[in-house]
C-alpha positions in Angstrom: -1.8 -15.7 34.1 0.4 -12.7 34.9 1.3 -10.3 32.2 5.1 -9.5 32.5 5.2 -5.7 32.0 8.9 -5.7 32.7 9.6 -7.6 29.5 7.5 -5.3 27.5 9.2 -2.2 29.0 12.7 -3.6 28.3 11.8 -4.4 24.7 10.2 -1.0 23.9 13.3 0.3 22.2 13.3 -2.7 19.9 9.5 -2.2 19.2 10.1 1.5 18.4 12.9 0.6 16.0 10.5 -1.9 14.4 7.9 0.9 14.2 10.3 3.0 12.2 11.0 0.1 9.9 7.3 -0.5 9.4 6.7 3.2 8.6 9.5 3.2 6.1 8.2 0.1 4.4 4.7 1.4 4.3 5.6 4.9 3.1 7.9 3.7 0.3 5.5 1.0 -0.8 2.5 3.4 -1.0 4.6 6.0 -2.8 5.9 3.8 -5.6 2.7 1.8 -5.7 0.6 5.0 -6.3 3.1 6.2 -8.9 2.6 2.9 -10.8 -1.1 2.8 -10.2 -1.9 6.1 -11.9 -0.9 5.0 -15.4 -2.3 1.6 -14.8 -5.6 3.2 -13.8 -5.7 5.2 -16.9 -4.9 2.1 -19.0 -7.8 0.3 -17.3 -10.3 3.0 -18.6 -8.6 3.2 -22.1 -10.8 2.5 -25.1 -7.8 0.7 -26.7 -8.5 -3.1 -26.1 -4.8 -4.0 -26.0 -3.9 -1.3 -23.5 -6.9 -2.1 -21.4 -6.3 -5.9 -21.5 -2.6 -5.4 -20.5 -3.5 -3.4 -17.4 -6.4 -5.8 -16.6 -4.1 -8.9 -16.8 -1.5 -7.2 -14.5 -4.1 -6.3 -11.8 -5.8 -9.7 -12.2 -2.6 -11.7 -11.7 -1.4 -9.6 -8.8 -4.7 -9.5 -7.0 -5.3 -13.2 -7.7 -2.1 -14.4 -6.0 -1.2 -14.2 -2.3 1.1 -11.4 -1.1 3.4 -13.9 0.6 3.9 -15.8 -2.7 4.9 -12.6 -4.5 7.3 -11.7 -1.7 9.0 -15.1 -1.8 9.2 -15.0 -5.6 11.0 -11.7 -5.5 13.2 -12.3 -2.5 14.1 -16.0 -2.9 13.0 -16.8 -6.5 15.0 -14.2 -8.5 18.2 -15.2 -6.8 18.2 -18.6 -8.4 18.9 -17.1 -11.8 22.6 -16.5 -12.5 21.8 -13.7 -14.9 20.1 -11.8 -12.1 23.0 -12.4 -9.6 25.5 -11.1 -12.2 23.4 -8.1 -13.2 23.7 -4.5 -11.9 20.4 -5.1 -10.1 21.8 -7.7 -7.8 22.9 -5.2 -5.1 19.3 -4.1 -4.8 17.7 -7.5 -5.3 19.9 -9.0 -2.6 18.6 -6.4 -0.1 15.6 -7.6 2.0 14.4 -4.1 2.4 14.4 -3.4 -1.3 12.7 -6.7 -2.1 10.0 -6.2 0.5 9.3 -2.7 -0.7 9.2 -3.9 -4.3 6.8 -6.7 -3.5 4.5 -4.5 -1.4 4.6 -1.7 -4.1 3.7 -4.2 -6.9 0.8 -5.5 -4.8 -0.7 -2.2 -3.8 -0.3 -0.8 -7.3 -2.7 -3.4 -8.6 -5.4 -2.7 -6.0 -4.9 1.1 -6.2 -5.1 1.0 -10.0 -8.6 -0.6 -9.8 -9.7 1.9 -7.2 -8.6 4.8 -9.5 -10.2 3.2 -12.6 -13.5 2.7 -10.7 -13.4 6.4 -9.6 -12.7 7.5 -13.1 -15.6 5.5 -14.5 -17.8 7.1 -11.8 -17.0 10.6 -12.9 -20.3 12.6 -13.4 -20.9 13.1 -17.1 -21.5 16.8 -16.5 -17.9 17.3 -15.5 -16.8 15.8 -18.8 -19.2 17.8 -20.8 -18.1 21.0 -19.0 -14.5 20.3 -19.8 -15.3 19.7 -23.5 -17.3 22.9 -23.6 -14.2 24.7 -22.4 -12.3 23.4 -25.3 -9.9 21.2 -23.2 -7.9 18.6 -24.9 -8.2 15.0 -23.7 -4.9 15.1 -21.9 -5.7 18.5 -20.2 -9.1 17.2 -19.2 -7.6 14.3 -17.5 -4.9 16.4 -15.8 -7.2 19.3 -14.7 -10.6 17.6 -14.2 -10.9 13.9 -14.3 -7.8 12.7 -12.2 -8.1 15.3 -9.4 -11.9 14.5 -9.1 -11.3 10.8 -9.2 -8.5 10.9 -6.6 -10.8 12.8 -4.2 -13.6 10.3 -4.6 -11.2 7.4 -4.2 -10.1 8.5 -0.7 -12.5 6.2 1.3 -11.5 3.2 -0.7 -7.9 4.1 -0.7 -7.9 4.5 3.0 -8.9 0.8 3.3 -6.0 -0.1 1.0 -3.5 1.8 3.1 -4.7 0.1 6.3 -4.5 -3.3 4.6 -0.9 -2.5 3.4 0.0 -1.6 7.0 -1.1 -5.1 8.1 0.7 -6.6 5.1 4.0 -5.1 6.1 4.1 -7.6 8.9 5.2 -10.2 6.3 8.5 -8.4 6.1 9.6 -10.1 9.2 9.7 -13.4 7.2 12.5 -12.1 5.1 14.7 -11.1 8.1 13.5 -7.5 8.6 12.9 -6.3 12.1 9.6 -4.5 11.8 7.0 -4.5 14.5 6.2 -8.1 14.0 9.9 -8.9 13.7 10.4 -7.2 17.0 7.7 -9.4 18.5 9.3 -12.6 17.1 12.6 -11.5 18.6 11.1 -10.9 22.0 9.3 -14.2 21.9 12.4 -16.1 20.9 14.4 -14.4 23.8 11.9 -14.7 26.6 9.4 -17.4 25.4 6.5 -15.1 26.2 4.3 -15.0 23.1 1.4 -13.3 24.8 3.4 -10.3 25.9 5.4 -10.1 22.6 2.4 -10.2 20.2 0.0 -8.3 22.4 2.5 -5.4 22.4 2.9 -5.7 18.6 -0.9 -5.7 18.2 -1.1 -2.5 20.3 1.4 -0.8 18.0 -0.6 -1.8 14.9 -3.8 -0.7 16.5 -2.4 2.7 17.3 -1.1 3.1 13.8 -4.4 2.1 12.3 -6.3 4.6 14.6 -3.9 7.4 13.4 -4.3 6.5 9.7 -8.1 6.4 10.0 -8.2 9.8 11.7 -5.9 11.3 9.0 -8.1 10.0 6.2 -11.2 11.2 7.9 -9.7 14.7 8.0 -8.7 14.4 4.4 -12.2 13.3 3.4 -13.7 16.2 5.4 -11.4 18.6 3.6 -11.7 17.3 0.0 -15.1 15.5 0.0 -17.0 17.8 2.2 -19.1 19.0 -0.8 -20.5 15.5 -1.2 -21.7 15.3 2.4 -25.5 15.5 2.9 -26.6 19.0 3.8 -27.9 19.5 7.3 -31.4 20.8 7.5 
């Protein structure tokens, strides 16, 4: 078997265009997913049963259903309702980019909320006692002590979620978006060379994953260095 490098070379502009689409989807999904996950994570550690149960039910349903099903429900499912088609939301809900970002943000918010909740529950009791001794209110304690500390400890787990979301963005090609996987599908449809098309896409994803892992390692070294074992 001969790998046709000419096809790959000619298709590189399409792959780089898909790379930008993938980065846009990933960045927007993570941003809005994290914004939604913060209050959800706080709700998951609330002592109010109703508040806790509401957040638990949300994360349970989202994490318990496939990402592809959620994407189809938002992109194809909502369009069947006339009230949705006639609402002011339809210009956004008829956009494949918006629907994909919404589905990805909803999905990652559930997983990130559980990561944040777990980090909050793992907060050393001494930090809480020190905050109380300083006379901090509960809101100020969360803002100044608990949340920053929890977010730092959550970095290793959150890095896995970010990498999983990078792989998940490949589903966007199913709803007509030309991301990296969409570029590979286009090349395969044009040249009937699946090996060249998808090997190239895999190389792009591999490079992105390597860069993300390195960035998170640097972040962990910066903000979690104090937790590293001391060298004798």
